[in-house]
C-alpha positions as CSV (number, residue, x, y, z in Angstrom):
1,M,-7.4,9.1,-0.6
2,L,-5.4,7.4,2.8
3,F,-2.3,9.4,1.6
4,D,-2.6,12.6,-0.7
5,M,1.0,12.1,-1.7
6,N,2.7,12.4,-5.1
7,L,3.1,9.3,-7.2
8,E,6.8,9.5,-6.5
9,D,6.4,9.6,-2.6
10,A,3.9,6.7,-3.1
11,K,6.4,4.7,-5.0
12,A,8.9,5.0,-2.1
13,R,6.3,4.3,0.5
14,H,5.2,1.6,-1.5
15,K,8.6,-0.1,-1.3
16,L,9.0,0.4,2.6
17,L,5.9,-1.2,3.1
18,S,6.3,-4.1,0.7
19,D,9.6,-4.9,2.5
20,K,8.1,-4.9,6.0
21,M,5.3,-7.1,4.7
22,Y,7.7,-9.6,2.7
23,A,9.7,-10.0,6.2
24,A,6.3,-10.2,8.2
25,D,5.1,-13.2,5.6
26,T,8.2,-15.3,5.9
27,A,8.4,-15.2,9.5
28,Y,4.4,-15.9,9.9
29,Y,4.1,-18.6,7.2
30,Q,7.5,-19.9,6.9
31,H,8.3,-19.9,10.6
32,D,5.2,-19.7,12.6
33,K,7.0,-16.8,14.5
34,P,5.2,-13.5,13.8
35,I,7.5,-10.5,14.0
36,I,4.5,-7.8,14.1
37,S,0.8,-7.9,15.7
38,D,-1.9,-9.2,13.2
39,A,-3.1,-5.6,13.8
40,K,-0.1,-4.2,12.8
41,Y,0.1,-6.6,9.7
42,D,-3.3,-5.4,8.6
43,A,-2.3,-1.9,9.0
44,L,0.5,-2.3,6.4
45,R,-1.9,-4.0,4.3
46,V,-4.5,-1.0,4.3
47,E,-2.1,1.5,3.6
48,L,-0.3,-0.4,0.8
49,E,-3.8,-1.5,-0.8
50,T,-4.7,2.2,-0.2
51,I,-1.9,3.7,-2.1
52,E,-2.6,1.1,-4.8
53,A,-5.9,2.1,-5.3
54,D,-4.5,6.0,-5.7
55,Y,-2.0,4.8,-7.9
56,P,-3.1,1.4,-10.0
57,E,0.1,1.5,-11.7
58,L,2.1,0.6,-8.5
59,T,0.5,-2.8,-8.2
60,H,2.6,-5.5,-9.6
61,E,3.0,-9.2,-9.5
62,N,5.3,-9.4,-6.7
63,S,3.6,-6.9,-4.5
64,P,2.2,-8.2,-1.2
65,T,-1.0,-7.3,-1.8
66,Q,-1.0,-9.7,-5.0
67,K,0.7,-12.3,-3.1
68,I,-0.8,-14.9,-0.8
69,G,1.2,-16.2,2.3
70,A,4.9,-16.9,1.5
71,A,6.6,-19.5,-0.5
72,P,6.4,-23.1,1.6
73,S,9.5,-23.3,4.0
74,T,12.1,-26.4,3.2
75,G,11.3,-28.7,6.1
76,F,8.2,-30.4,4.2
77,S,7.3,-31.6,0.5
78,K,5.9,-29.1,-1.5
79,V,2.4,-29.6,-3.0
80,K,1.0,-27.8,-5.9
81,H,-2.8,-26.7,-5.5
82,A,-5.0,-27.6,-8.3
83,V,-7.0,-24.3,-7.5
84,A,-5.1,-21.5,-6.4
85,M,-5.8,-20.8,-2.3
86,L,-6.5,-17.3,-2.5
87,S,-6.5,-14.7,0.4
88,L,-9.5,-12.0,1.1
89,S,-9.5,-8.1,0.7
90,N,-10.4,-6.0,4.0
91,V,-13.0,-3.8,4.8
92,F,-12.9,-1.7,8.2
93,D,-15.9,0.0,8.5
94,E,-19.8,0.5,7.4
95,G,-18.8,2.8,4.3
96,E,-16.3,0.4,3.3
97,V,-18.8,-2.5,3.6
98,Q,-21.4,-0.5,1.5
99,G,-18.7,0.3,-1.0
100,F,-18.0,-3.7,-1.3
101,L,-21.7,-4.2,-2.0
102,D,-22.1,-1.4,-4.5
103,K,-19.0,-2.7,-6.7
104,I,-20.8,-6.0,-6.8
105,R,-24.0,-4.4,-8.0
106,R,-22.1,-2.2,-10.8
107,F,-19.8,-5.0,-11.9
108,L,-23.1,-7.5,-12.0
109,G,-25.3,-4.6,-13.5
110,L,-28.0,-5.2,-10.7
111,D,-31.1,-3.0,-10.2
112,E,-31.1,-1.1,-6.7
113,S,-34.2,-3.2,-5.8
114,E,-32.2,-6.7,-6.2
115,L,-31.4,-7.9,-3.0
116,I,-27.5,-9.1,-2.7
117,E,-27.5,-12.1,0.1
118,L,-24.3,-12.8,1.8
119,V,-23.4,-15.6,4.0
120,A,-21.6,-14.0,6.8
121,E,-19.0,-16.1,8.7
122,P,-16.5,-15.5,11.6
123,K,-13.1,-15.1,10.5
124,I,-11.0,-17.9,12.0
125,D,-7.4,-16.7,13.3
126,G,-5.7,-19.9,12.3
127,L,-3.2,-21.8,9.4
128,S,-5.2,-22.0,6.3
129,C,-5.2,-25.7,5.3
130,S,-6.6,-27.7,2.3
131,L,-8.1,-31.2,2.6
132,R,-8.3,-33.3,-0.8
133,Y,-10.4,-36.5,-0.9
134,E,-10.5,-38.9,-3.5
135,H,-13.2,-41.3,-3.6
136,G,-13.9,-40.6,-0.1
137,K,-10.6,-40.9,1.4
138,L,-8.5,-38.1,2.8
139,V,-5.3,-38.4,0.6
140,M,-3.8,-35.0,1.0
141,A,-3.5,-32.0,3.4
142,A,-1.7,-29.1,2.6
143,T,-1.1,-25.5,3.9
144,R,-1.8,-22.6,1.9
145,G,1.9,-21.4,1.5
146,D,2.2,-18.8,-1.4
147,G,-1.3,-19.4,-2.7
148,G,0.3,-21.7,-5.7
149,Q,1.7,-24.3,-3.7
150,G,2.0,-25.5,-0.2
151,E,3.4,-28.0,2.6
152,D,2.4,-31.4,2.7
153,I,1.2,-31.8,6.2
154,T,-1.1,-35.1,5.5
155,E,0.3,-37.1,8.3
156,N,0.1,-34.4,10.8
157,V,-3.3,-33.5,9.9
158,R,-4.7,-37.3,9.9
159,T,-4.2,-36.7,14.1
160,I,-6.7,-34.1,14.3
161,S,-9.7,-35.9,15.6
162,C,-12.3,-33.8,14.1
163,I,-11.2,-34.2,10.5
164,P,-13.0,-37.1,8.9
165,Q,-10.6,-39.8,7.2
166,S,-13.3,-40.7,4.9
167,L,-16.7,-39.3,3.4
168,P,-19.9,-40.8,2.6
169,N,-20.8,-42.1,-0.5
170,D,-22.5,-39.1,-1.9
171,A,-19.6,-37.1,-1.7
172,P,-18.0,-36.1,-5.3
173,D,-15.1,-38.3,-6.3
174,I,-12.5,-35.2,-5.9
175,L,-13.5,-33.0,-3.2
176,E,-10.8,-30.2,-1.9
177,I,-12.3,-28.5,1.0
178,R,-10.3,-25.3,2.3
179,G,-11.0,-24.2,6.2
180,E,-8.3,-23.3,9.0
181,I,-6.6,-25.4,11.7
182,Y,-7.2,-23.9,15.1
183,M,-6.5,-24.3,18.6
184,S,-9.0,-23.6,21.3
185,H,-8.5,-21.3,24.6
186,N,-8.7,-24.1,26.6
187,A,-6.2,-26.3,24.6
188,F,-3.9,-23.5,24.3
189,K,-3.8,-22.8,27.9
190,A,-3.2,-26.4,28.8
191,L,-0.1,-26.4,26.2
192,N,1.3,-23.6,27.6
193,E,1.2,-24.6,31.4
194,R,2.8,-28.1,29.9
195,Q,5.3,-25.9,28.1
196,L,6.7,-24.1,31.2
197,S,6.6,-27.3,33.2
198,E,8.9,-28.8,30.9
199,G,11.2,-25.7,31.1
200,K,10.2,-24.7,27.5
201,E,9.2,-21.4,26.0
202,P,5.4,-20.8,26.1
203,F,3.4,-19.7,22.5
204,A,2.8,-16.3,22.4
205,N,-1.0,-17.0,20.9
206,P,-3.4,-19.7,19.9
207,R,-2.6,-19.2,16.2
208,N,1.4,-19.5,16.5
209,A,0.3,-22.8,18.6
210,A,-1.6,-24.3,16.0
211,A,0.8,-23.5,13.1
212,G,3.6,-24.8,15.0
213,S,2.0,-28.1,16.1
214,V,0.9,-28.7,12.6
215,R,4.2,-28.4,10.9
216,Q,6.1,-30.5,13.3
217,L,8.3,-33.1,11.6
218,D,7.7,-35.5,14.2
219,V,4.1,-36.3,13.9
220,N,3.7,-37.4,17.6
221,V,4.3,-34.2,18.9
222,T,1.3,-33.0,16.9
223,K,-0.6,-35.8,17.8
224,S,0.1,-34.8,21.4
225,R,-1.6,-31.5,21.1
226,E,-5.3,-30.9,20.6
227,L,-6.1,-29.1,17.3
228,G,-9.5,-28.1,15.9
229,F,-10.7,-27.5,12.2
230,F,-13.4,-25.5,10.5
231,G,-14.2,-26.0,6.5
232,Y,-15.4,-22.8,5.1
233,A,-14.9,-23.1,1.0
234,L,-13.8,-25.7,-1.9
235,G,-11.1,-25.9,-4.0
236,E,-11.0,-28.6,-7.0
237,V,-14.5,-30.3,-7.2
238,S,-15.1,-32.9,-9.7
239,E,-19.0,-32.5,-9.6
240,K,-21.3,-29.8,-8.8
241,F,-23.2,-30.1,-5.7
242,A,-24.6,-26.7,-4.7
243,N,-26.1,-23.6,-6.0
244,T,-25.3,-21.2,-3.1
245,Q,-22.4,-20.8,-0.7
246,E,-25.1,-21.9,2.2
247,D,-25.4,-25.2,0.5
248,I,-22.0,-25.9,0.6
249,R,-21.7,-25.5,4.3
250,V,-25.0,-27.5,4.7
251,K,-23.3,-30.4,2.9
252,L,-20.1,-30.3,4.3
253,A,-21.6,-30.6,7.9
254,Q,-23.6,-33.6,6.8
255,W,-20.4,-35.1,5.6
256,G,-18.9,-34.5,9.1
257,I,-16.8,-31.2,8.3
258,P,-16.9,-28.8,11.4
259,E,-18.6,-25.7,10.7
260,T,-18.7,-22.2,12.4
261,P,-22.2,-20.6,13.1
262,Y,-22.9,-18.0,10.1
263,K,-25.6,-15.7,9.2
264,L,-27.8,-14.8,5.9
265,C,-27.6,-11.0,5.5
266,D,-29.4,-9.3,2.3
267,S,-29.1,-5.4,3.4
268,L,-26.3,-3.0,4.9
269,D,-28.5,-3.2,8.1
270,N,-28.6,-6.9,8.7
271,I,-24.8,-7.3,8.2
272,M,-23.9,-4.4,10.8
273,I,-26.5,-5.6,13.3
274,N,-24.6,-9.3,12.6
275,Y,-21.3,-7.4,13.0
276,D,-22.0,-5.8,16.2
277,A,-23.4,-8.9,17.8
278,V,-20.3,-11.0,16.8
279,L,-18.0,-8.3,18.3
280,Q,-19.7,-8.5,21.6
281,S,-19.7,-12.2,21.6
282,R,-16.2,-12.3,20.4
283,P,-14.9,-12.5,24.2
284,D,-17.1,-15.5,25.1
285,L,-15.9,-17.6,22.1
286,D,-13.5,-20.6,22.8
287,Y,-11.3,-19.8,19.5
288,D,-9.7,-16.5,18.2
289,I,-11.6,-14.2,15.3
290,D,-10.5,-11.2,13.9
291,G,-13.2,-10.4,11.9
292,I,-16.1,-11.4,10.0
293,V,-16.0,-12.9,6.1
294,Y,-18.9,-12.0,3.8
295,K,-19.2,-14.0,0.7
296,I,-21.9,-13.6,-1.9
297,N,-24.5,-16.6,-1.4
298,R,-25.4,-17.2,-4.9
299,L,-22.6,-19.3,-6.7
300,D,-23.6,-18.4,-10.2
301,W,-22.9,-14.7,-9.3
302,Q,-19.5,-15.8,-7.8
303,E,-18.6,-16.9,-11.1
304,R,-19.4,-14.0,-13.0
305,L,-17.6,-12.4,-10.4
306,G,-14.3,-14.0,-10.7
307,F,-11.3,-12.8,-9.2
308,I,-8.5,-10.2,-9.1
309,A,-4.8,-11.2,-8.2
310,R,-4.7,-12.7,-4.8
311,S,-8.7,-12.3,-3.9
312,P,-12.2,-13.3,-5.3
313,R,-14.4,-10.3,-6.2
314,W,-17.1,-11.8,-4.5
315,A,-15.7,-11.8,-0.5
316,T,-14.3,-9.6,1.9
317,A,-13.2,-9.8,5.3
318,H,-14.6,-7.1,7.5
319,K,-12.0,-6.8,10.2
320,F,-12.5,-5.5,14.0
321,P,-11.7,-2.0,15.0
322,A,-8.0,-0.8,14.9
323,E,-6.7,0.8,18.3
324,Q,-7.0,4.5,18.9
325,A,-5.1,6.7,21.3
326,V,-5.1,10.6,22.0
327,T,-2.3,12.8,22.0
328,R,-1.0,16.5,21.1
329,I,0.3,17.8,17.8
330,N,3.4,19.8,18.7
331,A,4.4,21.1,15.4
332,I,3.7,20.5,11.5
333,D,6.6,19.9,9.5
334,I,6.5,19.9,5.5
335,Q,8.2,16.8,3.7
336,V,9.2,17.1,0.3
337,G,8.5,14.1,-2.2
338,R,10.2,13.1,-5.6
339,T,7.7,15.0,-7.8
340,G,8.2,17.9,-5.4
341,A,5.1,17.2,-3.5
342,L,4.7,19.2,-0.1
343,T,3.1,16.7,2.4
344,P,2.4,18.0,5.8
345,V,3.3,15.7,8.6
346,A,2.3,16.0,12.3
347,R,4.9,15.9,15.1
348,L,3.2,14.3,18.1
349,E,3.9,13.8,21.6
350,A,5.1,9.8,21.5
351,I,2.1,7.7,22.1
352,T,2.0,4.3,22.6
353,V,-0.7,2.7,19.5
354,G,-1.7,-0.6,19.4
355,G,1.8,-1.9,21.1
356,V,4.0,0.6,18.9
357,V,5.1,3.9,19.9
358,V,4.6,6.5,17.4
359,S,5.4,10.2,17.0
360,N,4.4,11.3,13.3
361,A,1.2,11.3,11.8
362,T,0.3,11.8,8.1
363,L,-2.2,15.1,7.8
364,H,-2.4,14.4,3.6
365,N,-2.7,17.8,2.4
366,E,-3.9,21.4,3.3
367,D,-7.3,20.7,2.4
368,E,-7.6,17.8,4.6
369,I,-6.0,20.0,7.5
370,A,-8.4,22.7,6.9
371,R,-11.5,20.3,6.7
372,K,-10.5,18.8,10.0
373,D,-9.5,22.2,11.2
374,I,-6.3,20.7,12.7
375,R,-4.1,23.1,14.7
376,I,-0.6,22.9,16.3
377,G,-1.1,22.4,19.9
378,D,-4.7,20.4,19.2
379,Y,-5.0,17.0,20.9
380,V,-6.2,15.0,18.6
381,V,-7.2,11.2,18.0
382,V,-4.8,8.9,16.1
383,Q,-5.0,5.5,14.7
384,R,-2.4,3.6,13.0
385,A,-3.1,3.3,9.4
386,G,0.5,2.2,9.0
387,D,3.7,0.7,10.3
388,V,5.4,4.1,11.3
389,I,2.9,6.8,10.2
390,P,-0.6,7.0,11.5
391,Q,-3.4,9.0,10.5
392,V,-5.4,11.9,12.5
393,V,-9.2,10.9,13.0
394,K,-10.5,13.9,14.5
395,V,-9.8,16.8,16.5
396,I,-10.9,17.0,20.5
397,E,-12.0,20.5,20.2
398,E,-13.0,20.5,23.9
399,K,-9.4,20.4,25.0
400,R,-8.6,23.4,23.1
401,T,-6.9,26.3,25.2
402,G,-7.1,29.2,22.7
403,A,-3.2,29.0,22.1
404,E,-3.7,26.6,19.2
405,Q,-2.1,27.9,16.2
406,E,-3.4,27.5,12.6
407,F,-1.3,25.9,10.0
408,K,-0.3,28.0,7.0
409,P,0.7,26.4,3.8
410,L,4.0,27.3,2.6
411,S,4.8,29.4,-0.6
412,L,8.2,28.4,-0.6
413,C,10.1,25.1,-0.9
414,P,11.7,24.1,2.5
415,E,14.5,22.3,0.7
416,C,15.6,24.5,-2.0
417,G,13.4,27.8,-1.4
418,A,11.7,27.6,-4.8
419,H,8.4,28.9,-5.3
420,A,5.6,26.1,-4.2
421,E,2.6,26.4,-6.3
422,R,-0.6,24.4,-6.6
423,M,-2.0,23.6,-9.8
424,E,-5.9,23.8,-10.7
425,G,-7.5,20.7,-9.5
426,D,-4.6,19.1,-7.8
427,A,-4.8,18.4,-3.8
428,I,-1.0,18.8,-3.5
429,R,0.9,21.8,-3.3
430,R,4.4,21.4,-5.3
431,C,7.8,22.7,-5.3
432,S,8.6,24.1,-8.7
433,G,12.5,23.4,-8.3
434,G,12.4,20.2,-10.3
435,M,15.7,18.7,-10.4
436,T,17.4,21.7,-8.8
437,C,15.6,20.8,-5.5
438,P,18.2,18.5,-4.0
439,K,15.3,16.5,-2.4
440,Q,13.7,15.8,-6.0
441,A,17.0,15.0,-7.5
442,V,17.9,12.3,-5.0
443,E,14.3,10.7,-4.3
444,R,14.4,10.4,-8.4
445,L,17.7,8.5,-8.5
446,K,16.5,6.4,-5.8
447,H,13.6,5.6,-7.9
448,F,15.5,4.8,-11.0
449,V,17.7,1.9,-9.2
450,S,14.7,0.6,-7.2
451,R,13.7,-3.0,-7.6
452,L,11.0,-2.5,-10.2
453,A,12.9,-0.3,-12.1
454,F,16.6,-0.9,-12.9
455,D,17.0,-2.8,-9.5
456,I,20.7,-2.1,-9.0
457,D,22.3,-4.2,-6.1
458,G,24.7,-2.3,-4.2
459,L,22.9,1.4,-4.8
460,G,20.5,1.5,-1.9
461,D,19.0,4.7,-0.7
462,K,22.3,5.7,1.7
463,I,24.8,5.2,-1.3
464,I,22.7,7.4,-3.7
465,Q,22.2,10.1,-0.9
466,A,26.1,9.7,-0.8
467,F,27.2,9.7,-4.2
468,W,24.9,12.7,-4.9
469,E,26.3,15.0,-2.4
470,E,29.8,13.8,-3.6
471,G,28.9,15.0,-6.9
472,L,29.5,11.6,-8.5
473,I,26.1,10.7,-9.8
474,K,23.8,13.8,-10.4
475,N,21.5,12.6,-13.1
476,P,20.8,8.7,-14.0
477,A,23.4,8.7,-16.9
478,D,26.0,9.3,-14.4
479,I,25.6,5.7,-13.0
480,F,26.6,4.4,-16.2
481,T,29.9,6.6,-16.5
482,L,30.7,6.0,-12.7
483,E,33.1,3.1,-13.4
484,D,35.1,4.6,-16.2
485,R,35.4,7.8,-14.2
486,N,36.3,5.6,-11.1
487,K,39.4,4.3,-12.9
488,D,41.0,8.0,-13.2
489,S,40.0,9.0,-9.7
490,L,42.4,9.9,-7.1
491,T,40.1,8.3,-4.8
492,P,38.7,5.1,-6.1
493,L,35.6,3.7,-4.3
494,R,37.6,0.8,-3.0
495,A,39.9,3.5,-1.0
496,R,36.8,4.7,1.0
497,A,35.7,4.0,4.2
498,G,33.3,0.7,4.0
499,W,34.4,-0.3,0.8
500,G,36.9,-2.5,-0.9
501,D,37.9,-4.2,-4.0
502,L,35.2,-6.7,-4.0
503,S,32.5,-4.4,-3.0
504,E,33.7,-2.2,-6.1
505,K,33.9,-4.9,-8.4
506,N,30.2,-5.9,-7.4
507,L,28.6,-2.7,-7.9
508,F,30.3,-2.2,-11.4
509,K,29.0,-6.0,-12.2
510,S,25.6,-5.0,-11.2
511,I,25.3,-1.6,-13.0
512,N,26.8,-3.4,-16.2
513,D,24.4,-6.4,-15.8
514,K,21.4,-3.8,-16.2
515,R,22.5,-2.1,-19.5
516,S,20.0,-4.2,-21.1
517,I,16.7,-3.2,-20.0
518,E,13.0,-4.1,-21.1
519,L,11.0,-0.9,-22.6
520,N,8.3,-1.0,-19.8
521,R,10.9,-1.0,-17.2
522,F,12.9,1.7,-18.6
523,I,9.4,3.6,-18.6
524,Y,8.8,3.1,-15.3
525,A,12.7,4.0,-14.2
526,L,12.1,7.6,-15.4
527,G,9.7,8.3,-12.7
528,I,7.5,10.3,-14.8
529,R,4.5,11.3,-12.6
530,Q,1.6,9.1,-12.5
531,I,3.3,6.4,-14.5
532,G,3.7,3.2,-12.6
533,E,4.4,-0.2,-13.4
534,V,1.0,-1.0,-15.1
535,T,0.7,1.9,-16.9
536,A,4.6,1.9,-18.3
537,K,3.6,-1.7,-19.7
538,R,0.7,-0.4,-21.2
539,L,2.7,2.5,-23.1
540,A,5.3,0.0,-24.1
541,A,2.6,-2.3,-25.3
542,S,1.5,0.3,-27.4
543,Y,4.6,2.0,-29.0
544,G,6.6,-0.9,-29.1
545,T,10.2,1.3,-28.6
546,I,11.6,4.1,-26.7
547,D,12.0,6.2,-29.8
548,A,8.3,5.7,-31.1
549,L,7.2,6.7,-27.7
550,S,8.9,9.8,-27.6
551,D,8.1,10.7,-30.8
552,A,4.6,10.1,-30.2
553,I,4.6,12.1,-26.9
554,I,6.1,15.2,-28.5
555,K,3.5,15.0,-31.4
556,A,0.9,14.8,-28.5
557,Q,1.6,18.1,-27.6
558,D,-1.0,19.3,-29.9
559,S,-4.3,18.0,-28.4
560,E,-5.9,18.2,-31.6
561,S,-3.6,15.6,-33.1
562,Q,-4.2,12.1,-33.9
563,S,-0.9,11.3,-31.9
564,Y,-3.0,12.8,-28.7
565,E,-6.0,10.9,-29.3
566,D,-4.0,7.7,-29.8
567,L,-2.4,8.4,-26.3
568,I,-5.4,8.9,-24.4
569,A,-7.1,6.0,-26.1
570,I,-4.9,3.7,-24.0
571,E,-6.0,2.1,-21.1
572,D,-5.5,4.0,-17.7
573,V,-4.4,7.2,-19.8
574,G,-6.5,9.7,-19.6
575,G,-6.4,13.7,-19.6
576,I,-4.3,14.2,-16.7
577,V,-1.6,11.5,-17.2
578,A,-1.6,12.2,-20.7
579,R,-0.5,15.8,-19.2
580,D,2.1,14.7,-17.2
581,L,3.7,12.8,-20.0
582,I,3.6,15.4,-22.4
583,A,4.9,17.7,-20.0
584,F,8.0,15.2,-19.0
585,F,9.0,15.2,-22.5
586,A,8.6,18.7,-23.2
587,E,11.1,19.6,-20.8
588,E,14.3,20.1,-22.3
589,H,16.6,18.7,-19.4
590,N,14.6,15.3,-19.6
591,I,15.2,15.0,-23.0
592,T,19.1,15.6,-22.4
593,V,18.9,12.7,-19.7
594,L,17.0,10.3,-21.8
595,N,19.4,10.7,-24.9
596,A,22.4,10.4,-22.6
597,L,20.8,7.0,-21.3
598,K,20.2,5.7,-24.8
599,G,23.8,6.2,-25.6
600,H,24.8,3.6,-22.7
601,L,22.0,1.2,-22.7
602,D,20.2,-1.5,-25.1
603,I,16.2,-0.8,-24.4
604,L,14.9,-3.8,-25.7
605,H,11.7,-3.6,-27.9
606,Y,8.6,-4.5,-26.0
607,K,6.8,-8.0,-26.9
608,A,3.8,-8.2,-25.8
609,P,2.7,-11.8,-24.2
610,K,0.7,-13.9,-26.1
611,S,-1.8,-16.8,-25.3
612,S,-2.2,-19.5,-27.9
613,N,-5.4,-20.6,-26.6
614,S,-7.1,-17.4,-27.1
615,P,-8.3,-15.7,-30.1
616,V,-8.2,-12.4,-28.9
617,S,-4.9,-11.9,-27.2
618,G,-2.9,-9.1,-28.2
619,K,-6.1,-7.7,-30.1
620,I,-7.2,-4.1,-29.1
621,V,-10.9,-4.1,-28.6
622,V,-13.6,-1.4,-27.8
623,F,-16.8,-1.9,-25.7
624,T,-19.5,0.7,-26.8
625,G,-23.4,0.8,-25.9
626,T,-25.5,-1.0,-23.5
627,L,-24.6,-4.7,-22.8
628,T,-27.2,-6.8,-21.9
629,Q,-25.6,-10.2,-20.9
630,M,-22.8,-8.5,-19.1
631,T,-22.0,-5.4,-17.7
632,R,-18.9,-3.3,-19.1
633,A,-16.9,-4.0,-16.3
634,E,-17.4,-7.6,-16.8
635,G,-16.8,-7.6,-20.2
636,K,-13.7,-5.8,-20.0
637,A,-12.5,-7.8,-17.2
638,K,-13.0,-10.9,-19.1
639,A,-11.4,-9.4,-22.1
640,E,-8.1,-8.5,-20.3
641,S,-8.1,-12.0,-18.9
642,L,-8.0,-13.4,-22.3
643,G,-5.0,-11.2,-23.1
644,A,-7.0,-8.7,-25.0
645,K,-6.3,-4.9,-24.7
646,V,-9.1,-2.7,-24.3
647,S,-9.2,0.9,-25.2
648,G,-11.5,3.8,-24.7
649,S,-11.7,5.1,-28.0
650,V,-11.7,3.6,-31.5
651,S,-8.7,4.1,-34.0
652,K,-7.2,2.6,-37.1
653,K,-5.3,0.1,-34.8
654,T,-8.6,-1.1,-33.1
655,D,-9.0,-4.6,-34.0
656,Y,-12.6,-5.3,-32.7
657,V,-15.5,-2.7,-31.5
658,I,-18.2,-4.9,-29.3
659,A,-21.4,-2.7,-30.1
660,G,-24.3,-2.9,-27.5
661,T,-27.7,-1.6,-28.1
662,D,-27.8,2.1,-28.2
663,A,-24.2,2.6,-29.6
664,G,-23.4,6.0,-30.8
665,S,-20.0,7.7,-31.8
666,K,-17.7,4.8,-31.3
667,L,-19.5,2.7,-33.6
668,K,-19.9,5.4,-36.2
669,K,-16.0,5.9,-36.3
670,A,-15.4,2.2,-36.6
671,Q,-17.6,1.8,-39.5
672,E,-16.1,4.9,-40.9
673,L,-12.3,3.5,-40.4
674,G,-13.4,-0.2,-41.5
675,V,-12.8,-1.6,-38.0
676,T,-14.7,-4.9,-37.3
677,V,-17.7,-4.3,-35.5
678,L,-19.4,-7.4,-33.3
679,S,-22.4,-7.6,-31.5
680,E,-22.7,-8.8,-28.1
681,Q,-23.3,-12.4,-29.2
682,E,-20.8,-12.4,-31.7
683,W,-18.2,-11.1,-29.4
684,L,-19.3,-14.0,-26.7
685,D,-19.4,-16.6,-29.6
686,L,-15.7,-15.6,-30.4
687,I,-14.5,-16.0,-26.9
688,G,-16.2,-19.2,-26.4
């Protein structure tokens, strides 16, 4: 876990990082003018992906981790990709590479002795492009855009001399080739010399120059600049012509598509030897690379592995190292999050890391401080793991003088003075003050109006803070009585500094527009610890209405009840999540706020999306026993892709139990309840 923060703090951090990435994506993909460096962008993504790994419920369809690039700009006509142009997940060290291989092995159910062969190829730092050939002729070239649609840059791409306008007769009738348009270092140098001689602004780097050249409305400008192209993948193909990733590369080279050098690796040692070799040779290349891409060589394995949101399971990018620096810890402060988590933060002597001045570093939690033996006054190595807050990598013990001070965990909350306690099994110490703690109260209100919750325009963080301090909004229900109270106020909003009739009117319109809300968004907005967007949807789908949810959770306080069994059977809801749900609905203050909200809102019943093409859409399925034709992970992924809901236990609501060999108690319970039991083959026949 990169940041051992509570869910509420994670959500706040997630939003901050997301906003920065949205802006960076727009600048990079639409305007070819990056506002942050690649390393800085990677650091943002690493932190965001780590937060989403720790809190999967924060992952949503509009998250930058699920998006690819940005929407196309308006300067070119739009092109819908026949096959989505996906991005790649990232790994940064040997351990994460091993983790990638372990996930592949688990998903496919491979024996430890079976080799996993990878194609390792340089990750070109250029502009992603798709070339579409029909009957051997280049008919379309498009940028990646947002992954679903890009920009038509066909005429500009026709000017790139290394891209063939036609392919040999043995090429498929329809063939989409994905790759990168780039500018060599020599061409970049010559272009910038020409720019300066003409009194124009030089380009910042070859990637910007390549992207800016391809996306010229005047094709003659593109033609005047020397660009290259490397192909590395396929989009839509009318007929199969390869069995491995290496076969694809060999065939593309035969058809005249430029290819980068690559290596076949079948062990972690081979992977790392190649990685070190490429890293050492990087300065000698005439084009920019920022890592190495690993792809499973066997195409049948690629097909089985499939995709998750924005990236394939069968490939990843091993990025080159982040920059590090040495500085001193001057103090360790405590930040209080929305659920009361007390997170230690190091205050550093300001230092520049990767071109950014940083003065704070996360210390995760008190266990992490103890494990690394971090003390006030220590000199430490810091590495940027995010835009603002880097992480402490290690202590430089040889620089110690003996004057360093050990960190002592606080027993009282620094915000409200309430007792700070640490529950068994929890890495985080928390303030016990709840809503009486001003920091928690304000942060919960900020979450309530956030984009994935009620998404109320005009109630930003500063406004929420000000309204809370003035007593205008103390709990979520106060938001929906604000307009009536404002009418009778001696100092209405419009009379305040920075406000006026229009801003007041717009705020109340925004509030009133959100008096009707989907059940899943409402559940998420409540700010229950560990209940993010994904888990909120699962709860909404399982219970349907807020009253049914409330009643079920209250009954689930009895851990021997059927309500408790039904609760923990929901995907992503285990004992710990159930504990936090039950604790929330057991608190009288929360029920009071919930009832007050119900009096002001229309909380819509949840309607699960259905797929008319799937025979199992909306069905609840349980896998049990050992599967022989697929792994459990593979079966679950396939079921969910068809719209089924995968549960961890059998109940009367279960539609199908898929029983493999050695099925035990779940099969027996299904038979007792009369639930339909399918063999693995019967399940495969059902889903086609």
